Predicted model as a PDB file, atoms N, CA, C, CB and O in Angstrom, pLDDT in the B-factor column:
MODEL        1                                                                  
ATOM      1  N   MET A   1      30.868 -41.811 -50.757  1.00 49.00           N  
ATOM      2  CA  MET A   1      29.765 -42.133 -51.266  1.00 49.00           C  
ATOM      3  C   MET A   1      29.493 -43.598 -50.557  1.00 49.00           C  
ATOM      4  CB  MET A   1      29.854 -42.061 -52.830  1.00 49.00           C  
ATOM      5  O   MET A   1      30.469 -43.850 -49.850  1.00 49.00           O  
ATOM      6  N   LYS A   2      28.753 -44.393 -50.510  1.00 69.00           N  
ATOM      7  CA  LYS A   2      28.345 -45.887 -49.881  1.00 69.00           C  
ATOM      8  C   LYS A   2      29.344 -46.402 -49.809  1.00 69.00           C  
ATOM      9  CB  LYS A   2      27.446 -46.840 -50.555  1.00 69.00           C  
ATOM     10  O   LYS A   2      29.935 -46.575 -48.743  1.00 69.00           O  
ATOM     11  N   PHE A   3      29.801 -46.799 -51.033  1.00 79.00           N  
ATOM     12  CA  PHE A   3      30.180 -48.514 -51.952  1.00 79.00           C  
ATOM     13  C   PHE A   3      31.858 -47.755 -51.969  1.00 79.00           C  
ATOM     14  CB  PHE A   3      29.065 -49.004 -54.309  1.00 79.00           C  
ATOM     15  O   PHE A   3      32.766 -48.561 -51.771  1.00 79.00           O  
ATOM     16  N   GLY A   4      32.149 -46.718 -52.126  1.00 87.00           N  
ATOM     17  CA  GLY A   4      33.728 -46.255 -52.152  1.00 87.00           C  
ATOM     18  C   GLY A   4      33.955 -45.711 -53.201  1.00 87.00           C  
ATOM     19  O   GLY A   4      35.087 -45.306 -53.466  1.00 87.00           O  
ATOM     20  N   GLU A   5      32.755 -45.558 -54.172  1.00 88.00           N  
ATOM     21  CA  GLU A   5      32.901 -44.944 -55.751  1.00 88.00           C  
ATOM     22  C   GLU A   5      32.841 -43.804 -55.797  1.00 88.00           C  
ATOM     23  CB  GLU A   5      31.984 -45.271 -56.742  1.00 88.00           C  
ATOM     24  O   GLU A   5      31.898 -43.263 -55.218  1.00 88.00           O  
ATOM     25  N   GLU A   6      33.944 -42.895 -56.588  1.00 91.00           N  
ATOM     26  CA  GLU A   6      33.874 -41.257 -56.516  1.00 91.00           C  
ATOM     27  C   GLU A   6      32.052 -40.995 -57.648  1.00 91.00           C  
ATOM     28  CB  GLU A   6      35.911 -40.345 -57.592  1.00 91.00           C  
ATOM     29  O   GLU A   6      31.654 -41.580 -58.655  1.00 91.00           O  
ATOM     30  N   LYS A   7      31.414 -39.838 -56.784  1.00 90.00           N  
ATOM     31  CA  LYS A   7      30.410 -39.552 -57.223  1.00 90.00           C  
ATOM     32  C   LYS A   7      30.272 -39.358 -59.501  1.00 90.00           C  
ATOM     33  CB  LYS A   7      30.245 -38.198 -56.150  1.00 90.00           C  
ATOM     34  O   LYS A   7      29.439 -39.616 -60.370  1.00 90.00           O  
ATOM     35  N   GLN A   8      31.679 -38.767 -59.422  1.00 93.00           N  
ATOM     36  CA  GLN A   8      31.530 -38.879 -61.333  1.00 93.00           C  
ATOM     37  C   GLN A   8      31.525 -39.584 -61.804  1.00 93.00           C  
ATOM     38  CB  GLN A   8      32.202 -38.526 -62.223  1.00 93.00           C  
ATOM     39  O   GLN A   8      30.815 -39.608 -62.810  1.00 93.00           O  
ATOM     40  N   THR A   9      32.693 -41.247 -61.273  1.00 91.00           N  
ATOM     41  CA  THR A   9      32.533 -42.180 -61.522  1.00 91.00           C  
ATOM     42  C   THR A   9      30.926 -43.207 -62.005  1.00 91.00           C  
ATOM     43  CB  THR A   9      33.197 -42.341 -60.625  1.00 91.00           C  
ATOM     44  O   THR A   9      30.566 -43.877 -62.974  1.00 91.00           O  
ATOM     45  N   VAL A  10      30.317 -42.776 -60.583  1.00 91.00           N  
ATOM     46  CA  VAL A  10      28.866 -43.282 -60.804  1.00 91.00           C  
ATOM     47  C   VAL A  10      28.094 -42.582 -62.188  1.00 91.00           C  
ATOM     48  CB  VAL A  10      27.961 -42.876 -59.363  1.00 91.00           C  
ATOM     49  O   VAL A  10      27.574 -42.958 -63.239  1.00 91.00           O  
ATOM     50  N   LYS A  11      28.339 -41.516 -61.569  1.00 93.00           N  
ATOM     51  CA  LYS A  11      27.956 -40.335 -63.245  1.00 93.00           C  
ATOM     52  C   LYS A  11      28.559 -40.549 -64.429  1.00 93.00           C  
ATOM     53  CB  LYS A  11      28.436 -38.696 -63.190  1.00 93.00           C  
ATOM     54  O   LYS A  11      27.852 -40.415 -65.427  1.00 93.00           O  
ATOM     55  N   ARG A  12      29.244 -40.730 -64.514  1.00 94.00           N  
ATOM     56  CA  ARG A  12      30.071 -41.609 -65.814  1.00 94.00           C  
ATOM     57  C   ARG A  12      29.286 -42.986 -66.141  1.00 94.00           C  
ATOM     58  CB  ARG A  12      31.842 -42.115 -65.310  1.00 94.00           C  
ATOM     59  O   ARG A  12      29.120 -43.173 -67.347  1.00 94.00           O  
ATOM     60  N   ALA A  13      28.755 -44.025 -65.241  1.00 93.00           N  
ATOM     61  CA  ALA A  13      28.380 -44.881 -65.859  1.00 93.00           C  
ATOM     62  C   ALA A  13      27.106 -45.226 -65.589  1.00 93.00           C  
ATOM     63  CB  ALA A  13      29.115 -45.698 -65.796  1.00 93.00           C  
ATOM     64  O   ALA A  13      26.801 -46.417 -65.660  1.00 93.00           O  
ATOM     65  N   LEU A  14      26.115 -44.229 -65.225  1.00 96.00           N  
ATOM     66  CA  LEU A  14      24.759 -44.151 -65.389  1.00 96.00           C  
ATOM     67  C   LEU A  14      24.523 -43.310 -66.537  1.00 96.00           C  
ATOM     68  CB  LEU A  14      24.089 -43.676 -64.208  1.00 96.00           C  
ATOM     69  O   LEU A  14      23.372 -43.145 -66.940  1.00 96.00           O  
ATOM     70  N   ASP A  15      25.546 -42.746 -67.118  1.00 95.00           N  
ATOM     71  CA  ASP A  15      25.346 -41.857 -68.337  1.00 95.00           C  
ATOM     72  C   ASP A  15      25.608 -42.910 -69.518  1.00 95.00           C  
ATOM     73  CB  ASP A  15      26.452 -40.459 -68.379  1.00 95.00           C  
ATOM     74  O   ASP A  15      24.771 -43.027 -70.413  1.00 95.00           O  
ATOM     75  N   CYS A  16      26.649 -43.588 -69.507  1.00 94.00           N  
ATOM     76  CA  CYS A  16      26.867 -45.003 -70.177  1.00 94.00           C  
ATOM     77  C   CYS A  16      25.542 -45.462 -70.416  1.00 94.00           C  
ATOM     78  CB  CYS A  16      27.689 -46.107 -69.277  1.00 94.00           C  
ATOM     79  O   CYS A  16      24.963 -45.258 -71.483  1.00 94.00           O  
ATOM     80  N   LEU A  17      25.021 -46.104 -69.409  1.00 95.00           N  
ATOM     81  CA  LEU A  17      24.343 -47.276 -69.522  1.00 95.00           C  
ATOM     82  C   LEU A  17      22.528 -46.476 -70.266  1.00 95.00           C  
ATOM     83  CB  LEU A  17      24.378 -48.199 -67.627  1.00 95.00           C  
ATOM     84  O   LEU A  17      21.664 -47.082 -70.900  1.00 95.00           O  
ATOM     85  N   GLU A  18      22.543 -44.948 -69.827  1.00 96.00           N  
ATOM     86  CA  GLU A  18      21.616 -44.585 -70.615  1.00 96.00           C  
ATOM     87  C   GLU A  18      21.681 -44.076 -71.997  1.00 96.00           C  
ATOM     88  CB  GLU A  18      21.114 -43.878 -70.027  1.00 96.00           C  
ATOM     89  O   GLU A  18      20.719 -44.022 -72.762  1.00 96.00           O  
ATOM     90  N   ASP A  19      23.028 -43.665 -72.288  1.00 93.00           N  
ATOM     91  CA  ASP A  19      22.971 -43.748 -73.884  1.00 93.00           C  
ATOM     92  C   ASP A  19      23.184 -45.114 -74.621  1.00 93.00           C  
ATOM     93  CB  ASP A  19      24.058 -42.833 -74.447  1.00 93.00           C  
ATOM     94  O   ASP A  19      23.110 -45.122 -75.849  1.00 93.00           O  
ATOM     95  N   LEU A  20      23.412 -46.122 -74.020  1.00 93.00           N  
ATOM     96  CA  LEU A  20      23.662 -47.375 -74.803  1.00 93.00           C  
ATOM     97  C   LEU A  20      21.877 -47.725 -74.365  1.00 93.00           C  
ATOM     98  CB  LEU A  20      25.249 -48.648 -74.130  1.00 93.00           C  
ATOM     99  O   LEU A  20      21.591 -48.803 -74.885  1.00 93.00           O  
ATOM    100  N   GLY A  21      20.881 -47.246 -73.732  1.00 94.00           N  
ATOM    101  CA  GLY A  21      19.080 -47.604 -73.851  1.00 94.00           C  
ATOM    102  C   GLY A  21      19.071 -48.608 -72.799  1.00 94.00           C  
ATOM    103  O   GLY A  21      17.994 -49.194 -72.688  1.00 94.00           O  
ATOM    104  N   ILE A  22      20.305 -49.072 -71.733  1.00 96.00           N  
ATOM    105  CA  ILE A  22      19.718 -49.932 -71.121  1.00 96.00           C  
ATOM    106  C   ILE A  22      18.540 -49.328 -69.571  1.00 96.00           C  
ATOM    107  CB  ILE A  22      21.014 -50.857 -70.815  1.00 96.00           C  
ATOM    108  O   ILE A  22      17.930 -50.070 -68.800  1.00 96.00           O  
ATOM    109  N   ILE A  23      18.567 -47.934 -69.566  1.00 97.00           N  
ATOM    110  CA  ILE A  23      18.264 -47.304 -68.456  1.00 97.00           C  
ATOM    111  C   ILE A  23      17.511 -46.107 -68.530  1.00 97.00           C  
ATOM    112  CB  ILE A  23      19.301 -47.092 -67.850  1.00 97.00           C  
ATOM    113  O   ILE A  23      17.718 -45.672 -69.663  1.00 97.00           O  
ATOM    114  N   GLN A  24      16.590 -45.188 -67.802  1.00 97.00           N  
ATOM    115  CA  GLN A  24      16.246 -44.437 -67.830  1.00 97.00           C  
ATOM    116  C   GLN A  24      16.041 -43.711 -66.662  1.00 97.00           C  
ATOM    117  CB  GLN A  24      15.639 -44.641 -68.422  1.00 97.00           C  
ATOM    118  O   GLN A  24      15.580 -44.429 -65.775  1.00 97.00           O  
ATOM    119  N   ARG A  25      16.176 -42.799 -66.401  1.00 97.00           N  
ATOM    120  CA  ARG A  25      16.790 -42.041 -65.333  1.00 97.00           C  
ATOM    121  C   ARG A  25      15.426 -40.549 -65.231  1.00 97.00           C  
ATOM    122  CB  ARG A  25      18.760 -41.531 -65.919  1.00 97.00           C  
ATOM    123  O   ARG A  25      15.286 -39.549 -65.935  1.00 97.00           O  
ATOM    124  N   GLU A  26      14.738 -41.005 -64.160  1.00 97.00           N  
ATOM    125  CA  GLU A  26      13.462 -39.976 -63.863  1.00 97.00           C  
ATOM    126  C   GLU A  26      13.895 -39.010 -62.449  1.00 97.00           C  
ATOM    127  CB  GLU A  26      11.823 -41.040 -63.480  1.00 97.00           C  
ATOM    128  O   GLU A  26      13.915 -39.706 -61.434  1.00 97.00           O  
ATOM    129  N   PHE A  27      14.090 -38.184 -62.314  1.00 97.00           N  
ATOM    130  CA  PHE A  27      14.402 -37.126 -61.194  1.00 97.00           C  
ATOM    131  C   PHE A  27      12.600 -36.785 -60.624  1.00 97.00           C  
ATOM    132  CB  PHE A  27      15.424 -35.429 -62.038  1.00 97.00           C  
ATOM    133  O   PHE A  27      11.936 -36.150 -61.443  1.00 97.00           O  
ATOM    134  N   ARG A  28      12.079 -37.078 -59.668  1.00 97.00           N  
ATOM    135  CA  ARG A  28      11.126 -36.657 -58.962  1.00 97.00           C  
ATOM    136  C   ARG A  28      10.932 -35.982 -57.662  1.00 97.00           C  
ATOM    137  CB  ARG A  28      10.648 -37.424 -58.936  1.00 97.00           C  
ATOM    138  O   ARG A  28      11.769 -36.074 -56.764  1.00 97.00           O  
ATOM    139  N   THR A  29      10.091 -35.460 -57.577  1.00 97.00           N  
ATOM    140  CA  THR A  29       9.696 -34.899 -55.860  1.00 97.00           C  
ATOM    141  C   THR A  29       9.101 -35.682 -54.931  1.00 97.00           C  
ATOM    142  CB  THR A  29       8.708 -33.775 -55.761  1.00 97.00           C  
ATOM    143  O   THR A  29       7.986 -36.034 -55.315  1.00 97.00           O  
ATOM    144  N   ILE A  30       9.369 -36.058 -53.960  1.00 96.00           N  
ATOM    145  CA  ILE A  30       8.032 -36.806 -53.251  1.00 96.00           C  
ATOM    146  C   ILE A  30       8.077 -36.252 -51.898  1.00 96.00           C  
ATOM    147  CB  ILE A  30       8.066 -38.602 -53.167  1.00 96.00           C  
ATOM    148  O   ILE A  30       8.623 -35.295 -51.349  1.00 96.00           O  
ATOM    149  N   THR A  31       7.039 -37.530 -51.455  1.00 96.00           N  
ATOM    150  CA  THR A  31       6.386 -36.931 -49.986  1.00 96.00           C  
ATOM    151  C   THR A  31       6.691 -37.711 -49.011  1.00 96.00           C  
ATOM    152  CB  THR A  31       4.842 -36.800 -49.869  1.00 96.00           C  
ATOM    153  O   THR A  31       5.912 -38.655 -49.140  1.00 96.00           O  
ATOM    154  N   VAL A  32       7.539 -37.961 -47.843  1.00 94.00           N  
ATOM    155  CA  VAL A  32       7.434 -38.879 -46.899  1.00 94.00           C  
ATOM    156  C   VAL A  32       6.721 -38.505 -46.195  1.00 94.00           C  
ATOM    157  CB  VAL A  32       8.342 -39.254 -46.339  1.00 94.00           C  
ATOM    158  O   VAL A  32       6.044 -37.479 -46.262  1.00 94.00           O  
ATOM    159  N   ARG A  33       6.790 -39.731 -44.957  1.00 90.00           N  
ATOM    160  CA  ARG A  33       6.066 -38.715 -43.415  1.00 90.00           C  
ATOM    161  C   ARG A  33       6.018 -37.515 -43.318  1.00 90.00           C  
ATOM    162  CB  ARG A  33       6.702 -38.784 -42.115  1.00 90.00           C  
ATOM    163  O   ARG A  33       6.862 -36.859 -43.928  1.00 90.00           O  
ATOM    164  N   ASP A  34       4.931 -36.793 -42.455  1.00 88.00           N  
ATOM    165  CA  ASP A  34       4.680 -35.827 -41.826  1.00 88.00           C  
ATOM    166  C   ASP A  34       5.084 -34.839 -42.952  1.00 88.00           C  
ATOM    167  CB  ASP A  34       5.315 -35.795 -40.489  1.00 88.00           C  
ATOM    168  O   ASP A  34       5.726 -33.895 -42.489  1.00 88.00           O  
ATOM    169  N   ASP A  35       4.916 -34.782 -44.164  1.00 91.00           N  
ATOM    170  CA  ASP A  35       4.828 -34.023 -44.890  1.00 91.00           C  
ATOM    171  C   ASP A  35       6.383 -33.213 -45.540  1.00 91.00           C  
ATOM    172  CB  ASP A  35       3.882 -33.339 -44.221  1.00 91.00           C  
ATOM    173  O   ASP A  35       6.551 -32.045 -45.891  1.00 91.00           O  
ATOM    174  N   MET A  36       7.533 -34.593 -45.506  1.00 95.00           N  
ATOM    175  CA  MET A  36       8.334 -33.864 -45.312  1.00 95.00           C  
ATOM    176  C   MET A  36       9.015 -34.143 -47.277  1.00 95.00           C  
ATOM    177  CB  MET A  36       9.225 -34.294 -43.720  1.00 95.00           C  
ATOM    178  O   MET A  36       9.115 -35.313 -47.645  1.00 95.00           O  
ATOM    179  N   LYS A  37       9.253 -33.432 -47.908  1.00 96.00           N  
ATOM    180  CA  LYS A  37       9.232 -33.535 -48.780  1.00 96.00           C  
ATOM    181  C   LYS A  37      11.327 -33.398 -49.861  1.00 96.00           C  
ATOM    182  CB  LYS A  37       7.953 -32.591 -48.816  1.00 96.00           C  
ATOM    183  O   LYS A  37      12.317 -32.666 -49.872  1.00 96.00           O  
ATOM    184  N   TYR A  38      10.998 -34.205 -50.278  1.00 96.00           N  
ATOM    185  CA  TYR A  38      12.630 -34.633 -51.052  1.00 96.00           C  
ATOM    186  C   TYR A  38      12.447 -33.965 -52.670  1.00 96.00           C  
ATOM    187  CB  TYR A  38      12.951 -36.859 -51.206  1.00 96.00           C  
ATOM    188  O   TYR A  38      11.417 -34.119 -53.326  1.00 96.00           O  
ATOM    189  N   ASN A  39      13.654 -33.205 -53.156  1.00 97.00           N  
ATOM    190  CA  ASN A  39      13.348 -32.769 -54.437  1.00 97.00           C  
ATOM    191  C   ASN A  39      14.396 -33.639 -54.718  1.00 97.00           C  
ATOM    192  CB  ASN A  39      13.327 -31.218 -54.901  1.00 97.00           C  
ATOM    193  O   ASN A  39      15.239 -34.099 -53.948  1.00 97.00           O  
ATOM    194  N   ASN A  40      14.242 -33.814 -55.938  1.00 96.00           N  
ATOM    195  CA  ASN A  40      15.298 -34.486 -57.716  1.00 96.00           C  
ATOM    196  C   ASN A  40      16.000 -35.976 -56.977  1.00 96.00           C  
ATOM    197  CB  ASN A  40      17.350 -32.880 -58.484  1.00 96.00           C  
ATOM    198  O   ASN A  40      17.190 -36.289 -56.949  1.00 96.00           O  
ATOM    199  N   VAL A  41      14.645 -36.838 -56.335  1.00 97.00           N  
ATOM    200  CA  VAL A  41      14.752 -37.899 -56.141  1.00 97.00           C  
ATOM    201  C   VAL A  41      15.364 -39.199 -57.532  1.00 97.00           C  
ATOM    202  CB  VAL A  41      13.476 -37.955 -55.575  1.00 97.00           C  
ATOM    203  O   VAL A  41      14.683 -39.337 -58.548  1.00 97.00           O  
ATOM    204  N   MET A  42      16.000 -39.595 -57.431  1.00 96.00           N  
ATOM    205  CA  MET A  42      16.588 -40.172 -58.287  1.00 96.00           C  
ATOM    206  C   MET A  42      15.698 -41.245 -58.821  1.00 96.00           C  
ATOM    207  CB  MET A  42      17.760 -40.547 -57.816  1.00 96.00           C  
ATOM    208  O   MET A  42      15.879 -42.112 -57.966  1.00 96.00           O  
ATOM    209  N   PHE A  43      14.652 -41.874 -59.882  1.00 97.00           N  
ATOM    210  CA  PHE A  43      14.127 -43.301 -59.976  1.00 97.00           C  
ATOM    211  C   PHE A  43      15.281 -43.745 -61.563  1.00 97.00           C  
ATOM    212  CB  PHE A  43      11.910 -43.322 -60.266  1.00 97.00           C  
ATOM    213  O   PHE A  43      15.420 -43.110 -62.608  1.00 97.00           O  
ATOM    214  N   ILE A  44      15.916 -45.049 -61.119  1.00 98.00           N  
ATOM    215  CA  ILE A  44      16.303 -45.375 -62.270  1.00 98.00           C  
ATOM    216  C   ILE A  44      15.135 -46.669 -62.766  1.00 98.00           C  
ATOM    217  CB  ILE A  44      17.927 -45.756 -62.142  1.00 98.00           C  
ATOM    218  O   ILE A  44      14.634 -47.341 -61.864  1.00 98.00           O  
ATOM    219  N   HIS A  45      14.735 -46.971 -64.298  1.00 98.00           N  
ATOM    220  CA  HIS A  45      14.048 -47.604 -64.650  1.00 98.00           C  
ATOM    221  C   HIS A  45      15.393 -48.393 -65.657  1.00 98.00           C  
ATOM    222  CB  HIS A  45      12.721 -46.857 -65.118  1.00 98.00           C  
ATOM    223  O   HIS A  45      16.395 -47.969 -66.233  1.00 98.00           O  
ATOM    224  N   LEU A  46      14.782 -49.669 -65.483  1.00 98.00           N  
ATOM    225  CA  LEU A  46      15.378 -50.729 -66.465  1.00 98.00           C  
ATOM    226  C   LEU A  46      14.235 -50.364 -67.798  1.00 98.00           C  
ATOM    227  CB  LEU A  46      15.304 -52.645 -65.723  1.00 98.00           C  
ATOM    228  O   LEU A  46      13.061 -50.009 -67.907  1.00 98.00           O  
ATOM    229  N   ILE A  47      15.400 -50.702 -68.698  1.00 97.00           N  
ATOM    230  CA  ILE A  47      14.821 -51.050 -70.068  1.00 97.00           C  
ATOM    231  C   ILE A  47      15.010 -52.122 -70.804  1.00 97.00           C  
ATOM    232  CB  ILE A  47      15.098 -50.269 -70.847  1.00 97.00           C  
ATOM    233  O   ILE A  47      15.760 -52.162 -71.779  1.00 97.00           O  
ATOM    234  N   PRO A  48      13.999 -53.517 -70.161  1.00 97.00           N  
ATOM    235  CA  PRO A  48      14.838 -54.850 -70.504  1.00 97.00           C  
ATOM    236  C   PRO A  48      15.147 -55.196 -72.567  1.00 97.00           C  
ATOM    237  CB  PRO A  48      13.614 -56.366 -69.654  1.00 97.00           C  
ATOM    238  O   PRO A  48      15.835 -56.165 -72.886  1.00 97.00           O  
ATOM    239  N   GLU A  49      14.609 -54.378 -73.535  1.00 96.00           N  
ATOM    240  CA  GLU A  49      14.792 -54.326 -74.623  1.00 96.00           C  
ATOM    241  C   GLU A  49      16.057 -53.889 -74.672  1.00 96.00           C  
ATOM    242  CB  GLU A  49      13.936 -53.736 -75.223  1.00 96.00           C  
ATOM    243  O   GLU A  49      16.806 -54.769 -75.096  1.00 96.00           O  
ATOM    244  N   GLY A  50      16.713 -52.667 -74.353  1.00 94.00           N  
ATOM    245  CA  GLY A  50      17.892 -52.371 -74.158  1.00 94.00           C  
ATOM    246  C   GLY A  50      19.176 -53.151 -74.051  1.00 94.00           C  
ATOM    247  O   GLY A  50      20.199 -53.315 -74.716  1.00 94.00           O  
ATOM    248  N   LEU A  51      18.448 -53.719 -72.456  1.00 94.00           N  
ATOM    249  CA  LEU A  51      19.434 -54.968 -71.855  1.00 94.00           C  
ATOM    250  C   LEU A  51      19.937 -55.413 -72.594  1.00 94.00           C  
ATOM    251  CB  LEU A  51      19.028 -56.039 -71.224  1.00 94.00           C  
ATOM    252  O   LEU A  51      21.130 -55.362 -72.892  1.00 94.00           O  
ATOM    253  N   ARG A  52      18.495 -56.326 -73.350  1.00 94.00           N  
ATOM    254  CA  ARG A  52      18.929 -57.508 -74.534  1.00 94.00           C  
ATOM    255  C   ARG A  52      19.695 -57.156 -75.356  1.00 94.00           C  
ATOM    256  CB  ARG A  52      17.952 -58.049 -75.378  1.00 94.00           C  
ATOM    257  O   ARG A  52      20.714 -57.829 -75.509  1.00 94.00           O  
ATOM    258  N   LYS A  53      19.525 -56.271 -75.968  1.00 91.00           N  
ATOM    259  CA  LYS A  53      19.726 -55.804 -77.545  1.00 91.00           C  
ATOM    260  C   LYS A  53      21.560 -55.889 -77.405  1.00 91.00           C  
ATOM    261  CB  LYS A  53      18.887 -53.792 -78.007  1.00 91.00           C  
ATOM    262  O   LYS A  53      22.351 -56.177 -78.303  1.00 91.00           O  
ATOM    263  N   VAL A  54      21.911 -55.469 -75.721  1.00 89.00           N  
ATOM    264  CA  VAL A  54      23.729 -55.101 -75.756  1.00 89.00           C  
ATOM    265  C   VAL A  54      24.105 -56.423 -75.217  1.00 89.00           C  
ATOM    266  CB  VAL A  54      24.469 -53.598 -74.586  1.00 89.00           C  
ATOM    267  O   VAL A  54      25.236 -56.871 -75.409  1.00 89.00           O  
ATOM    268  N   THR A  55      23.007 -57.211 -74.402  1.00 90.00           N  
ATOM    269  CA  THR A  55      23.373 -58.544 -74.139  1.00 90.00           C  
ATOM    270  C   THR A  55      23.630 -59.712 -75.096  1.00 90.00           C  
ATOM    271  CB  THR A  55      22.519 -58.912 -73.424  1.00 90.00           C  
ATOM    272  O   THR A  55      24.663 -60.379 -75.033  1.00 90.00           O  
ATOM    273  N   TYR A  56      22.689 -59.928 -75.953  1.00 89.00           N  
ATOM    274  CA  TYR A  56      22.506 -60.304 -77.111  1.00 89.00           C  
ATOM    275  C   TYR A  56      22.855 -60.396 -78.290  1.00 89.00           C  
ATOM    276  CB  TYR A  56      22.018 -60.106 -77.218  1.00 89.00           C  
ATOM    277  O   TYR A  56      23.030 -61.400 -78.980  1.00 89.00           O  
ATOM    278  N   GLU A  57      23.002 -58.877 -78.623  1.00 81.00           N  
ATOM    279  CA  GLU A  57      23.706 -58.489 -80.176  1.00 81.00           C  
ATOM    280  C   GLU A  57      25.515 -59.069 -80.521  1.00 81.00           C  
ATOM    281  CB  GLU A  57      23.732 -56.458 -80.223  1.00 81.00           C  
ATOM    282  O   GLU A  57      26.122 -59.102 -79.451  1.00 81.00           O  
ATOM    283  N   LYS A  58      26.184 -59.388 -81.416  1.00 74.00           N  
ATOM    284  CA  LYS A  58      26.836 -60.299 -81.513  1.00 74.00           C  
ATOM    285  C   LYS A  58      27.793 -59.088 -81.305  1.00 74.00           C  
ATOM    286  CB  LYS A  58      26.730 -61.338 -82.650  1.00 74.00           C  
ATOM    287  O   LYS A  58      28.670 -59.149 -80.443  1.00 74.00           O  
ATOM    288  N   LYS A  59      27.576 -57.622 -82.352  1.00 66.00           N  
ATOM    289  CA  LYS A  59      28.446 -56.504 -81.831  1.00 66.00           C  
ATOM    290  C   LYS A  59      27.729 -54.917 -82.226  1.00 66.00           C  
ATOM    291  CB  LYS A  59      30.067 -56.710 -82.594  1.00 66.00           C  
ATOM    292  O   LYS A  59      27.506 -54.411 -83.326  1.00 66.00           O  
ATOM    293  N   PRO A  60      27.456 -54.334 -80.643  1.00 54.00           N  
ATOM    294  CA  PRO A  60      26.484 -53.245 -81.110  1.00 54.00           C  
ATOM    295  C   PRO A  60      27.461 -52.387 -81.908  1.00 54.00           C  
ATOM    296  CB  PRO A  60      25.676 -52.372 -79.837  1.00 54.00           C  
ATOM    297  O   PRO A  60      28.644 -52.639 -82.141  1.00 54.00           O  
ATOM    298  N   PRO A  61      26.650 -51.181 -82.335  1.00 57.00           N  
ATOM    299  CA  PRO A  61      27.379 -50.510 -83.434  1.00 57.00           C  
ATOM    300  C   PRO A  61      28.059 -49.255 -82.491  1.00 57.00           C  
ATOM    301  CB  PRO A  61      26.254 -49.972 -84.835  1.00 57.00           C  
ATOM    302  O   PRO A  61      27.725 -48.947 -81.347  1.00 57.00           O  
ATOM    303  N   ARG A  62      29.120 -48.628 -83.340  1.00 58.00           N  
ATOM    304  CA  ARG A  62      30.626 -48.526 -82.551  1.00 58.00           C  
ATOM    305  C   ARG A  62      29.948 -46.780 -81.980  1.00 58.00           C  
ATOM    306  CB  ARG A  62      32.616 -48.598 -83.984  1.00 58.00           C  
ATOM    307  O   ARG A  62      30.293 -46.019 -81.075  1.00 58.00           O  
ATOM    308  N   SER A  63      29.176 -46.736 -82.738  1.00 58.00           N  
ATOM    309  CA  SER A  63      28.327 -45.067 -81.940  1.00 58.00           C  
ATOM    310  C   SER A  63      27.458 -44.828 -80.626  1.00 58.00           C  
ATOM    311  CB  SER A  63      27.147 -44.494 -82.924  1.00 58.00           C  
ATOM    312  O   SER A  63      27.119 -43.770 -80.097  1.00 58.00           O  
ATOM    313  N   ILE A  64      27.135 -46.513 -80.170  1.00 56.00           N  
ATOM    314  CA  ILE A  64      26.769 -46.180 -79.320  1.00 56.00           C  
ATOM    315  C   ILE A  64      27.441 -46.784 -77.991  1.00 56.00           C  
ATOM    316  CB  ILE A  64      25.639 -46.281 -79.555  1.00 56.00           C  
ATOM    317  O   ILE A  64      27.003 -46.430 -76.897  1.00 56.00           O  
ATOM    318  N   LEU A  65      28.586 -47.764 -78.094  1.00 56.00           N  
ATOM    319  CA  LEU A  65      29.549 -47.177 -77.062  1.00 56.00           C  
ATOM    320  C   LEU A  65      30.264 -46.383 -76.874  1.00 56.00           C  
ATOM    321  CB  LEU A  65      30.123 -47.597 -76.778  1.00 56.00           C  
ATOM    322  O   LEU A  65      30.611 -45.593 -77.752  1.00 56.00           O  
ATOM    323  N   PRO A  66      30.805 -46.353 -75.361  1.00 58.00           N  
ATOM    324  CA  PRO A  66      31.053 -45.130 -74.421  1.00 58.00           C  
ATOM    325  C   PRO A  66      32.356 -44.657 -74.885  1.00 58.00           C  
ATOM    326  CB  PRO A  66      31.080 -45.473 -72.776  1.00 58.00           C  
ATOM    327  O   PRO A  66      33.240 -45.472 -75.151  1.00 58.00           O  
ATOM    328  N   GLN A  67      32.536 -43.420 -74.999  1.00 59.00           N  
ATOM    329  CA  GLN A  67      33.898 -42.796 -75.535  1.00 59.00           C  
ATOM    330  C   GLN A  67      35.029 -43.151 -74.748  1.00 59.00           C  
ATOM    331  CB  GLN A  67      33.885 -41.271 -75.571  1.00 59.00           C  
ATOM    332  O   GLN A  67      36.159 -43.464 -75.123  1.00 59.00           O  
ATOM    333  N   LYS A  68      34.590 -43.064 -73.682  1.00 58.00           N  
ATOM    334  CA  LYS A  68      35.578 -43.325 -72.473  1.00 58.00           C  
ATOM    335  C   LYS A  68      35.433 -44.490 -71.607  1.00 58.00           C  
ATOM    336  CB  LYS A  68      35.528 -42.244 -71.562  1.00 58.00           C  
ATOM    337  O   LYS A  68      34.315 -44.763 -71.170  1.00 58.00           O  
ATOM    338  N   ARG A  69      36.348 -45.136 -71.343  1.00 57.00           N  
ATOM    339  CA  ARG A  69      36.569 -46.168 -70.490  1.00 57.00           C  
ATOM    340  C   ARG A  69      36.169 -46.478 -69.167  1.00 57.00           C  
ATOM    341  CB  ARG A  69      37.553 -46.218 -70.441  1.00 57.00           C  
ATOM    342  O   ARG A  69      36.979 -45.866 -68.471  1.00 57.00           O  
ATOM    343  N   LEU A  70      35.395 -47.069 -68.431  1.00 57.00           N  
ATOM    344  CA  LEU A  70      34.908 -46.965 -67.294  1.00 57.00           C  
ATOM    345  C   LEU A  70      35.563 -47.866 -66.399  1.00 57.00           C  
ATOM    346  CB  LEU A  70      33.627 -47.107 -67.348  1.00 57.00           C  
ATOM    347  O   LEU A  70      35.479 -49.048 -66.733  1.00 57.00           O  
ATOM    348  N   ILE A  71      36.325 -47.567 -65.128  1.00 57.00           N  
ATOM    349  CA  ILE A  71      37.226 -48.164 -64.679  1.00 57.00           C  
ATOM    350  C   ILE A  71      36.583 -49.118 -63.024  1.00 57.00           C  
ATOM    351  CB  ILE A  71      38.412 -46.950 -64.595  1.00 57.00           C  
ATOM    352  O   ILE A  71      36.503 -48.561 -61.929  1.00 57.00           O  
ATOM    353  N   PHE A  72      36.323 -50.151 -63.209  1.00 56.00           N  
ATOM    354  CA  PHE A  72      35.349 -50.333 -61.419  1.00 56.00           C  
ATOM    355  C   PHE A  72      36.413 -50.873 -60.461  1.00 56.00           C  
ATOM    356  CB  PHE A  72      33.758 -51.799 -61.340  1.00 56.00           C  
ATOM    357  O   PHE A  72      37.387 -51.494 -60.888  1.00 56.00           O  
ATOM    358  N   HIS A  73      36.211 -50.624 -59.131  1.00 51.00           N  
ATOM    359  CA  HIS A  73      37.439 -50.618 -58.407  1.00 51.00           C  
ATOM    360  C   HIS A  73      36.457 -52.503 -58.209  1.00 51.00           C  
ATOM    361  CB  HIS A  73      37.873 -49.040 -56.757  1.00 51.00           C  
ATOM    362  O   HIS A  73      36.968 -53.398 -57.537  1.00 51.00           O  
TER     363      HIS A  73                                                      
ENDMDL                                                                          
END                                                                             
């Protein structure tokens, strides 16, 4: 990958952010110049309320915390 992270590491991080209600992933088919189509292009939507809740809540419920600890280099 471009930033040196493994695909699985990035997927787990996105899964975690989605489980926490911080982002929402949407896959679309897009058409660019000369009618070239790209399938399954991922768009990531930030959910401000989810980010606010995780940032400012004193302690999130244990049930929404990730089961595995993510390690970034």
